N, C-alpha and C positions, 0 to 999 in steps of 0.2 A: 753424752750423758747416759745413754741406754746401758752401757757396759760397766759403769761405775758401781752398780749394785753388787757385783761380784766381789769387789774389794771390801765393801762394807761388811759383808757376811764373813769374809776371811778374818777380819779384825775381831769379830765376835768369838771366833774359835780360840781355844787355848793354844799357847805357843808350843807346848809339849804334847806329844801323842798321849791321849788318855789311857788309863790302864785297860788291858784287854777285856776285863770283866765289864767295864762300862761300854766298850764298843760292842760287845756281845749283846748287851741290853738294847743298844740302838738297833742292832740287826733283828732282835726279837720284836721290837716295836714295829719295824717295817713289815715283819711277817704277819703281824696282827692286821695291818692295813692291806695285806695281800689277799683278802677274801671279799668277794663282791657283796655278800649279804651284810658283812660287818661294815663295809664302806657305805652301803645304803642306810643302815641303821645310824651310823655317824652322821650322814647327811640329814636324816630326819631330826636327830638331836641337835644338829648345828643350828636349827631354827629356834627350838626351845625344848624344855623337858617334856617327856611323854611317858605314859604308862604302856605296858606290854600290849594290851588290847589295841590301843590306838596305833602303835607302831605296826603291829600285825595287819591291821586294816589298811593303813597307808601303803604297806609294801605287798599287800595281798598274799600274805604268808600265814602259816599257823603260829599260834602263840607259843607252842612248844619249841618250834624252830627259832623264833625270836628270843625266847628265854635262854636257850642254849647259847646263842651268840652273845647275848648280854652278859652271861656268866663269864665267858672268855674275855670280853671287853672290861668287865669289872676286875677280874683277876689281874689283868694287865694295867690296871689303874687308869684306863682311858675313860671310864664311865663311873659315875657315882650314883647312889640311889638314896631316896628318902621315902619313908612310909607316911601316908596320910590316911588314917583309918585302915581299911583293908587294902588300899591301893598303894602300889610302890611306883614312884616316879623316878625315871632315869634321866640323867643329864650328862653332858660332856664334863670330864673331870676338871679341866682348867683351860685357861686361854691358850696354853701351848698347843693343846690338841686342836682347838679351833684354828689356830694360825697355821699349823702343819697342814691340816686338811684344806684350809682356804688357799694356801700357797700351792698345794698340789693341784687343786682345781684350776687356779690361774695358769699354772704351767701347762696343763693339758689344753686349756682353751686358747692359748697364745697362737 
């Protein structure tokens, strides 16, 4: 039963090779995951939404360093933001990001 999960995922993939532009976007997505600070931010946001100040405190980094990486994450549509008064809260964009990240962690911890 352990090895059946490979076949289930294969069924979810399209039968035809997607256009190269889409595959390039997938490669770009994985590049975004290829930075330790961004991965740490995603881990913090995996729990729940946070403002820059709280993320910076949790990661013991400067707010400017966190803001810079949040901009990258937002441009890549991995993170969304909402304003509440003067504070901007950041969250993971959707359940896909959570599941990619969750599965990556499971894979590493196996």
